N, C-alpha and C positions, 0 to 999 in steps of 0.2 A: 514383797509386793511388786509384781510385774517382772518382765524378763530383764536380763542383764543388758545394759545399753552399750553403745559403741564406745563412748568416752567415760561412762560411769558404771559402777559396779551394780547399782540397783536403780529401779525406777524412782524410788523416793529421793535418792541423792541427785539423780539427774533432774527431777522436777524441782527440787530445792534450788539447784544452780540456775535452772531456767527462769524461775520466778525472780531470783536475785538479779539476773541479767536483764530481763525484759519486764519493765514496770507495767506495760499495757497488759501482758499476759497475767501478771500477778493480780491486777485489778479485775480482770474478767473472771478468774477463778474465784476471787473473793465474792463476786456478784453471783456466781453459779457454782457453789461448792460441789454439787452433784456431778459436775463435769470432770472432777478429779477421778472418780471411779470409772466414768465413761472413758476417759483418756487412758487410764491404766488397762482397761479391757481391750481397747482397740489397738494399742501398741504392743500388746502382749506377744503377738506372733506376727511374722511377716504377712500371713494370710489376712489377718484382721486389720493390720495397719494399712494395707493398700486398699483404698476405697475409690469409688468412681461414680459416674452419673446414676447408675442403677440403684446403688445403695443410698445415694443422696436423695433421690426422688422418694424412696421409701421413708427416709428420715423426715423429709419436708412434709409429706402427707401426715406423718405422725405429729409433727410440731404444729401443723395447721389445724388439725382436728376436722371433724365431720362438718360439712356444709359451711365451711369458713368463707367469709366475705373477702373482698380484695385486700382490705387493710390487714386482716389476719394472715392471709397468705404471704403478703410482702414482709410482714414482721417475722414470719417463720423462715423466710429466705435469709433475712438479716441474721437471725440467731444461728441458723445452719452455717452460714459463711464464717461467723466469728468462731464457732466451735471447731469447724474444720481447719481454719487457719491456725488455731491453737495446736491442733494435732500436727499439722505440717511443720509449724515452727519448732515444736518439741523434737520431732524426728530429725529435723535439720540440726538443731542445736546439740542434740545428743549424739550425733554422728552416724545416724542410720541412713540419712539421705545425702546424696551428693548435691551440689548446687543445681545440676541439670534435673535431677529428680524433683528438687524443691520447686524450681520454676515451672516444670511440667505440671505438677499437682496444683500449684497456684493458678496456672492458666486454665486447666480443665475445670477447676472450681469456678473461675470467673465465667467461662463458657456456660456452665450450668446455670449460674445466676442470671446471666443475660437472657438465655433461652426461657427460663421460668418467668422472669419479669415480663418479657414480650408476650408469653402465653397468657398471663394474667390480664395484660392490657387488651389483648385480642378478645378474651372472654368478656371483659367489662364492657367493651364497645359492641359486643354481639356481632362481630364480623364473621361472615360465613366463609370467608377465604382470606388467606394471608396476603396483604397487598404490598408487602415490602420484604427486603432482606437486610440483615445487619452484617457488616463486615468488620472484622477486627484488624487493626493495624498496630504498628509499633511493637512493643514487647508482647502484648497479648496476641497479636497476629503471628508472631514468631514462636509463641508458646514459651516465652522466657520472662514471665511476669515476676515482678518483685512483690515484697510484702505490702508496700505502700504505694504501688504504682497507680497513676491515672490509668484509665483504659481509653485508648484511642479507638473510637468506632465511627462508622459511617453508615448511613442508611441509603438504600437505593430502591427505586420502585419501577414497576413496569411502565411502558409508554402508553398509559391510559390517561386521556386528557379531560375526562368528565370532571365537573366541579365536585361531585360527591366523592369520587375516587381520590382526588387531591386532598380534600378535607379529611377523609378517613385516614389516609396514610400519614398526613401531618399530625393529626391528633394522636394517632397511635405512637408515633415517634416521640412526641412531646411527653406523653404519659410514661413511656419507657424510660426516657432520660430522667424525668422527675422521680420515678420510683427508684432508680439506681442511685440518685444523688441525695435524696431526702433521707433523714435519719429515722423518722417514725418513732423517736424517743429511744431507740435502741442503738442507733449508729448507722451511718450511710453504708451502702454496699460498696460503691466506688465513686471517685471523682471522675466525671465523664468529660473527655476532650473531643470536641467535634470539629476542630479547626483543620483537619486534614481532608475534609470533603472539598469538592470543586468550588473554587472561589472563596474558601475559608468561611469566616463568619459572615461575609457578604453574600454567600451563596444560599440556595434553597436548602432547608433542613433535610428534605428528602428529594434529591434530584432523580430524574428518570434515567434509565439506562442510556437513552440516546443523548441526553444532556451530558452525561459523564463521557460518553464516546466523543462528542464534539469538543468538550473542554480539554480532554487529554491530548487530542490530536492537534488542537490549535494553540493551547496555552500551557500545557503541562511542562513544568520545569524539572531540572535534574533532581532537585530535592524531592519532588513528588514521585519521580521514578523510584528513588531510593525508598521512600515511604511505602510505595505499593509493592515493593519486593516482598514485604512481610504481610500484605493484605490476605485475609483468610475469611471465608464464609463461616459464620458461627450460629446464625439463627434466622428464622423466617422462611421465605420461599426458596427452596433449593435450586430450582431452575434458574432463578435470577442470579443466585450465587455462581452457578456454572457459567452463565453468560459473562458475568463480570470476570471470572477467572480467565476466560479466553482473551478478553480485552486487556486484562492486567499483563498477561504474558506478552502480548504484542507491544504494549506501551513500555514495559520495564526492560524488555530485551529486544530493542530494535536491531534490524540487520546491520545498520550502518550507524556507528557512533564514533566520533573522533576522540583522540586522546585529550582533548581540551576538557573532557569530563573530569579529569584529575585536577586540572587547574580550578574548575568551578568548585569542586569539593574543598580544595585547599582554601579558596576564598571564603567559603562558608565557615570553615573551621577558624579562619583568621578573624571573622566577624564575631564568632562566639568568644574567642580569646579577648577581643578588644572591648566587647560590650558586657560580658558576664563575669569573666575571670579577673575581677578587680582585687587589689590588695593581696592578702595571703590566700585568697580563695584559689589562686592558680595552682598552688601545691597541695591544698587540702581537698580539692574536688576530685574524687576518684573516678567520676564519670566524664566530666568535660575537660579536666586538666590535662597537661602534657602526659602522654603515655597512659591515658585513662581508657575507660570502656568505650567511649565514643570513637576514639581513634582506631581501635580494632574493628568496630562495626563499620566505620566509614571505609576502611581499607577493603574489607570483605565485600561491601555493597558496591563500591566503585568497580572492582574487578568483576563482580557479577554482571553489572550493567554492560561493561565493555565486552565481555566474552560470552555472555549468556546465550545470545542467538546462535553462536557457533558451537558452544559446548552446553547443551541442555542439562547436563548433569549438575551444573552449578546453579540451576534455577530452584534453589531451596530457600526456605525461610529462616531456620535457626542459624545463628552466626557460626557456631562451631561446625555444623554440618556443611555450611558454605565453605569454610576454610579447608575442611577435609576434602571436599570435592575439588577445590582449586589445586590442592596438592595431587590428587589422583590424576588430573589431566596435565600436570606439569606446569601450571601457571605460577604457582608458588612453590619454592623448594620445601620438601618435607621437613627438614630441621626448623625452618622458619615457622611453618604451620604448627609444629609441636610446641614451639616456644610461645607462639601467640595463644594457643589453646590453654596452655598452662597459666599464662598471664591472665587470660580472660576468666578462667575458673577462680583464680586467686582474687581478682577484683570483684567478681560477682558474689563470692562468699563474703568478702569484706562489706560490700554494699548491703547484703542481707543483714549482717550484724548491725550496721548503722541504723537500719530501718526497723529492726526487730525490737529495739529498746523501747521506742515510744510509738511505733507504727505511724511514723511521719515520713514524708517523702524528703529524704535528705541524702546527699552524697558527700557531705563534708566530714572529714576526719576531725574529731574533737581536738582542741588545743591542750586540754588538761592531761597531764601525764597519767593520772589514775584511770581516766576513761580510756585512754589509748591502751593501757596495760590490760584492762578488762577485755577489750576487743581482741587484743593479741592472744590472750589466754583462751578466749572462747573459740579461737581458730586453731588452737593447739601449738601456739608459738610462744617462746619467751619474748619479752619486749624488744630486745636488741635483734633477735632473729627476724621478728616481724618487720621492723623498720628496714632491715637489710633486704629482705625478700621484696618488700614493697618498692624500694628504690630500684632494685635489679629489674623487676618486671616492667616498671614504668619507663625506665631508660631504654630497655630493649624495644618496647612497643613504639616509643616516640622516634627512635632511630629508624625503624622500619617505615613508619608513617612518613617521615621526611624524605625517604628514598623515593617514594611514589608521588608525593604531593608537594611539588615545587611550583609556586605561583609565578607565572611568567606574564609579562605585559604583552598584549597583542601587538604583532608587527604587521598586521594586514594593511595593505595600502588600498585606498579607495580606487575605484575604476577611473582611469584618466580620461578627461573629456576630449583630448586631442584625437582620440580614436574616431570621433563622430563628425559627420558633415554638418550637423546642426547641434553644436554643443549646448545651446540654451535648452532645447527640447530634451536632450539626453540628461542634462542635470535635473530637470523636473522629473523625468522618468526614474532616475536613480534615487531621488528623494522619495518617490512614490513606493519604491521597493522597501524603504525603511519606515514608511508611515505606520502609525499605530491605528488599529481599529478595535472594535468592541470585542473581537474574538482573539486579540493578539496580546500575548504577554510580552511587553516591551523589552525587558532585560534579556529574555531568551532569544527574541528576534534579533536584537542588536548583536548578540554574540554570534548567532548563526550567520547573520549577514557579513560580519567581519571575516568569518571563516570562508564564506562563499566568494567574497569580492575578488581575490586574486584569480580564482578559477574562472569566474565569470568574465573577467577581462581577457584572459587567455582564449576562452571560447569565442568571445565576440571578435577578437582579432582575426580569427580563422574564418569569419563569415564574409560574404560578399557585400551585404548591406547591414552593417551593425546598427544603424539608426532604426530600421524597420524591425530587426530582430529584438532589440531592447524594448521597443514599443509593444511588440507581441508578447514578450516575456512578462512585462508588467501586467498585461491583460490576463495572461494565464495564471499568474500568481494571485490576482484578485479573485479569479473564479475558483481557484484551487481551495482557498480558504485557510487551511492550516499552514500558513507560510513558514512559520518557524520550523515545523517538521520537514517541509519541502526543502528549505535552505540547508538544513542539516544533512538531509539525504543526498542532495546534489553536491555538497561540499566534500563528503566522504566518498562520493562516486562520480568523479569528474567525467567519466565516459558517458554517463547518463545525461549530464549537463551538456556535453558536447553534442550528443544526439539531439537533445531538445533544441539547441541553437541551430543545428543544421535543418531541422524540420521547419522552424520559424523562418529561416533564411530561404527555404525552398518554395514555400507556398503560403499565401494568405488564406486560401480556401481551407487547407488542411489545418492551419493554425486555428481557424474558427471552429473546426470540428473538436479540437482539443478544448477550446474555451467552453463549448457546450457540454462536453463529456471529459473533464480532466482526468477521470479515473482510467481512461483508455490508455494513457501513456504508460502507467505502471503495469497495467494488464498485459500490454503488448510486449514491452521491453523485458518483463520477467518471464514471459512464456517462451517455450522452446520453438514456437512456430515461426519466429523471426528468421531463423536459419533454414527453414524448409520451404520448398515450393509446393503450393497446394494445387490440386487438380479439381476437376468438376465434381467427382464423386466425394472427395473430402469436404468440399463446400456443401454439397447436398446433404451429407450426413449431419453436419453441424446445423444447417438450416432446419432439418427435420426435428431437432431437439428444442427449438425455440418454444417458449411458453407465452401464453396470453394472446393479445391481438397480433395475428401473424403479420399483417401489413406493417404495423409499427415496429414490431420486433425485428422483422427482416431489414427494415431501413436502418435501425440502430446497428444491427450486425454488419450491414454493408459499410456503414461509416467506419467501423473498427477495422474491417478488412481492407478498405481503400487506404486507410492510414498505415496498416501493416505493409501493404504493397509499396507505398511511398517510401517507408523507412528501408525496406529491402533495396529499393532503387538508389536512394541517396547514400546508403552505406556500401553500395556496390556488392551487396550480398546476392544480387541477381543481375544478369546482363540484360540488355534491352529486349531481346526476343523472349527471355523468361518473364520479364515484367509484363510484356504484352500477352503472353500465354496465361498468366495468372489473372490478369484483368479480364480476359476473354472467358476463362473458366468460371469466374465469379458471375459474370453476366449470364452465361449459359445456365448455371445453377439457379439463379434467381428466376429466369424464364421458365425453367422446368418446375420450380416450386409453384409458380403461378398456374401452370398447366395442371398440376396435381391438385392445387387448392380448389380450382373451379371445375374439375372433372371434365377437361376439354375433350375427352373421348377420342375421336379419330383425327383431331386437329394435329397438324405437324408444322413446326417452325423451321424454315430454311434461312440460314444467314447468308448475306451477301456482303460485298465490300470488305472492309477490314475485319468486320465481325466474322464473315465467312472465312477469311484468311487466318483467323486466330491472332490478329495483330491489333487489337483495340488499344487505344491510348487514353490518357487522362481526358475526361470530358466527351468521350465518343458517344454518339447515338448508336442504336442497334438497327442496322439495315436488315429488314426481314421480309420474307414472304410467308403468309399464313395459308396453309393448304388444308382444305376441308370445307364443310358447309354449315358449321355451327357458328353463325355470326354473333349471337349473344355471348357465347363462351369466349370468342375472340375479343369482343369489346370488354368483357370482364377482365381478361388477362391484360389488355392494354391499360385499363384503369388501375389495376393492381400495381403495375410496374411504373406508371407515369404520374399517378395522382400525387399532388404535393401535400404532404402531411407535415406536422411540426418537425419531424426528422428528415424532411426533404423527400426526394423521389428515390426509386430504385434505379431505373434506367429509362431514358427517353427512347421510344420506339419510332422508327422511320420506315413507312410503308410505300414511299414514293416510287420504288422500283417495281411495284406490282403492275399488272396489265393496265394500260391507259393512265397509270399514276393516280387514279381516283376510284371511287366506288366502294363496294364492300371490302372489309379487311380480309375476310376469308373467302377463298374461291376453291371449288373442287379441282382435283387433279386434271380432269378432262378439260376444264376451262383454260387452265394454264397451257396444256398441251396444244389445244387448238390455237391459242393466241400466239405461242412461240413458233408454231408451224406456219401460220398464215398471215399474221399481222405484225409481229415484232420487228422493230428496226434492228439493224445489225448491232448497234451499241448495246441493245438489251441482251443480245446473245453474248456479246463481249462481257457484260456484267455477270453472266452465268458462269464464267470461268472460275469465279470465287465462291460459287454456291456450295453450301455444306449443311446437312441436317444437324440441328442442334438441340431440339426439344420437342416434346409431345409424343405423338404416336409413332413408334418405330417403323411399323410396316408401311404406313403412309409416307413417312419420310424416305424410306428406302426406295419405294416406287417412284417418288418424285425425283430423287437423285439419279435413278436409272433412266428416267425420261430425259433429264438434263444431259446426262452423258451421251445419249443417243442423238438428241437434237443438236447439241453443241458440236459433236463430231460431224454431223451432216452439214450444218450451216457454215462451219468454219473451213470446210473442204475447199471452198473458193473464197478464201479470206481477202476482202477488199482492203488491201494495205493502204492505198491512197485515201480511202474514205476515213480510215482510222487516223491517219496522219492529219488529214484535214480537220477532223474533230478536235484533235489535240491542239492544232494551231488556232482554231476558233476559241477554245477555252483560254488559251494564252492571251488572245486579243481582247476578250470580252470580260473576263473576271478581274475585279479590283482595278478598274481602269484609272482610278484616281491615285493609285500607288505605283511608284517607279518599279519597273520590271525586276530590278535587282533585289528589291525587298520581298517579292512574291516567291517565297521558297517552296510553295506547293505548285502553283499554277504557272509561274514564270519559266523562261527557258532555263534548262538545267535544274528544274525543280523536281519534286517528288513524282509528279504526274509523268515526267519523262521516263522514269524507271518503271512505273506501273504500266503505262501504255507500251513501252518497249518490250518489257518482259511478257506481257500478254500476247503481243504480236508474235514473239518468238515461240511461246507455248502453242499458239494456234498452228504455226507452220510446222512445229514438231509433233502435232496431234497429241499433245499431253495436257490434259486439264489439271492444273495444280492450284488450289485456292491460296496457298501460303507462298508469299513472294520470297521469303528466306529460303524455302526449299526449292523454289523455281530457280533462284540464283545458284543454288547448289547443283541443280541439273545442268545449268549452263556451264559451270566450272569444268565438267567432265570433258567438254569439247572446246571451250573457249576460256581458258583459265585467266588470261589477262583481262578480257572483257568482263568476266564475272567479278574479278577483283575491283575493277572500276565501279561496277554497279553496287557491289556490296559495301565498299567504303563510302560511296556517296550516299547510299540509302541509310547506312548506319549514322553518318554525320547529320543528315537532315532529319531523320526520325528522332535522334537524340535532341537536336535543337528544338524540334516541335514539342517533345516531351517537357523540356525545361520551360518553354513558354506556356504550354497548356496547364501544367500542374500549378501554376501561380493562382489561377482562378478555377481550375478544373473545367475549362471551356475550350472550344475549338479555336485554333489560331493558325492562320495561313500566311501572315506577313510579318516581317521584322519590325520592331519598333523604330520610330524616327528619331527619338530623343537620343543624343550621343551618350548621356549618362546611362540610359537603359541598355544601350548597345554594349557599353563597357561592362555592365553587370552580367549581361547575357554571355559575353565572352569569357568572363571569369567563371561562370557556372559551367561553361564548356571546357574549362581547363586552360584558358589562355591568359597570359599576364596582362596584355593590353588590348584595347579595342582594335588597334591597327593589325595586330597579329591575328585576331579573330576574323576580321574582314578579309584579310589576305587568304586565310585558309578557306573561308566561306566562298569567296569568288573562285578560288581554285577548284573546289569541289563542284560548283555549279558548271564550270567549263568542262570538267571531266565527265560529268553526268550527261551534258548535252552531246558531247562527242560519243559517249557510249550509246545514247539513244539513237543517234544518226546511224551508227554502225548496226544496231539491232534492226532498224527499219530497212536498211540496205540489205541485210541478210534475209529479212522476211520477204523482200521482193524477189530474191534469187534462190531461196531454198526450195528444193523440189518437194512436192507433196507425196 
C-alpha cells in the first residue's frame, strides 16, 4: 500500500512509525480514519505529494460545500490545515522532505490560510474594496515556519482618515485575528502574535502607511530592523504591500550603520540568556541556548543590516539564503557558511521533531533518555551519534557567534563645556539634544547620541562660533524629527556633520531655511550638483519642470539653490567669481521664468550694476531697466518676483536707475534713447557701462544694447574725469556719516567704490564697455600688470569680506561691525587667527586700493582718446 518511503520500506510501516512518534497525528487519524486512504493516495508519487494553493482552494471549496456561511468556511479551512499538516509531517518524518521543503510547505499553507480567512472577513463585512494589507514577519515572513509556530503578522492600511475607513479596517483585522486564533470546535489555525507592529501592543491594530513611515524613521530600534528583514506581503491590497516593501528596504538596510549594531545584538542575546535561559534550560533550549538557532539567525541578520545597502544580494529573507549570499560576496568565508548551514539544518530538523510529537511550541530537549533516543532515531542517528553531532554543531555556532558579538562598554565622552563662551546655555542645549519626546525611542537615541558626541565636539571645535552653531543644531534636530536616525547617520558620516556645522556657522539665514525644510540638506549633499557650477539654461530647465503653484514652487526651488550655492562657497568648491556667476544665473533664470509665465511679449529686461556685471552677492537686489510698452505685464513680473509668500520672495527688483528714477516700470526703446541723448546726467551714462540684456524678448534686448553701445561711446568720448572723481568724493563724505571711515568698506576711502569708479574711468578712456569688473581687471593686466594685481587682490579681499557679512542674514552690508568680538569672528571667517591680524590686512588692502584708484584717475586724465 503506497510507494516505498525514504526511511521505510512501505507506506504502512512508515505510517505506523509516524503514529507511534507523533501522538497528535495519531489522534487526528483516529478522529478522521478516511484521511489514511487520502494520505496514502497523495504521497504515492512526487506529483501528487506536492500540493499548493490551487489544489488547496479546490479542497477548501469541497470541504465548505455549496452556499456555505462564514462559520462553515472557516471550519473547512481548519480541517484543511490539519489534514495538510499531517501530509507535510509524514513526508518529513518518512524522509521525503528536507527541513527546507518542510518549512516552505508549512509557510505556503499558512499563507493560504491567512488569505482565505481575510477573504471570508471581507465577504462577511461586504467590503467593496480591500482596505488593508497583511504582512508576515518572523519565520512565516522568511518562509521557514515550524509545525507549532506562532505566526507574526502585521496589518497596514492606506492613509485614509475617514471614520468609516478606520472602523472598517479595524473590524476586518479583528475578525481576521479572531478567526485565525479561535478553534471553532476543531482546533485553532494559528496563534497570532501582533507585537511586532509599530509601538507593539500599545500601537494601533491597523496603522496607516504614513504612521509606519514616521515610526520607523523616528523610533525604529535595531531589533525592529532585524524583524523587518523577514517582512513579506501575504494578503490584502498588493499596492500597499509594494509600498511597504520599499519602506522596509530603506529602514532595514540604511546606507550608514555603525559596527555598534553588533554590540546591540550581543546585548539583546545577553538579556535573553539572563531572563529566559534559567537552570538547565540553557543547555536544553535548541533555539535560544548557546550555539542554538537564534545565534545563527542573529549572525546572518546583523551582517545583512550592516552590509545590505552596499551589497543588495544579501537582502534576502531566508536564513540560509542570506548565509549563502554573504559567502558569495566574501563577507563570510565559505567554509564557515557551509558549517553554519549544516548546523542550522540539523537544529531545525531537531526542532521539528520536538514539535511534531504533540504539536506544541517547544524548543526544549527532553531530559528522559528514552525520549531523547526516540528523537535521535527519528533523525537517523544512534543516541551517542546524535549527542555528539548536537554538541559539535552548537560549539561551532557559539564560537562563531562570539567572534562577531563582543559587548563593549561605550567609551564616548560628553561634549566638553570649556569649548563654549556661555557654558550654561551650551549645557542646556546639549541636554536638549538628548531630550525624549513623543516620537523618540529613548534607548536608541541615547546610543546614537553617545556615538555622535565625539564627532560633534570635533566639528564644533572647528567652528568660529560654537555657541551659535550648537544652538542652531538643536533647532535643526527638533525640526528634523527623526533624531535617532539623524544622529546615527551623522555619526557614521562625520563629513556630513562637519558640513552641517559649517553651514550653521556661516549663516543664521540659511540655517533658518534648513529649519523650514530639513530635507534639503540630504537632498543637496547626496546629489551630484554640489560639485558642479550651474548656468542660466540649467536653472531654466529645472524651473520648467516644477509642478503646482509656480510662484510657490519657484520660491522653494530658489531656497534649495541658494543653499547649494552657499555650500559650494563655504566648502571652497567654487571661487568667489564662480559663486557670483551662479547667483546671477539663478536670478536671470527666475526673471526669465516670470517673463514666460506672464507672456511679456516684447518686454526686455536689461541688468545694471552688479546684476549687469554678473557679480551678484548674497542679499543683492536686481538693478533693472524694463524695455517695452506693456506696463501690466511688467507689474505682473514685478509681483511674481517680489511678492512675499510663505516661502519668501524670489528676488527684490530695483528700478531706480530708470529715466527720472520714477514713473512707469516699462518704457519703450525710443523713450530711453531720447532720455539718454538729451536729458541723462553723466553718472547715468556711467551706469550703462554695466548694462546687459538678461531676460525677455531677445530682439528688443539686442536693439537696446546696440543703442547703449552707440550712446555710451558717444557720451564718454569727452569723459569728465573730474566730475566722476567729485561724485566719488561726495559719496565718501555723505554716506554712513555716523560710521568711522575705516569701517565703511564700500563707500569709504580705499573701499569697493574706489575700484568700481576707477575701473569704469579706465574703461571709458580705453573706449571699452565691459560690464564685468573681473574681466575689466583682466584687460587692465595686459598693459598694467602691477596695477591690475593691486585692484584684483583688493577687490577679492573686500568682496569676500562683504560675502561673509552678507550671508549671515542674506542682506546688504556696507560697514564693518563695531563689536570687537564680532570683528574677531569676521577675521576668523576670513582666515585670520586674530582680530589684530585681520585689521592689519584690512587696513593694508584699503591703502593699496586707494593708491590704485588714484593711479587709475591720473591715467584717465592723461590717456589719449
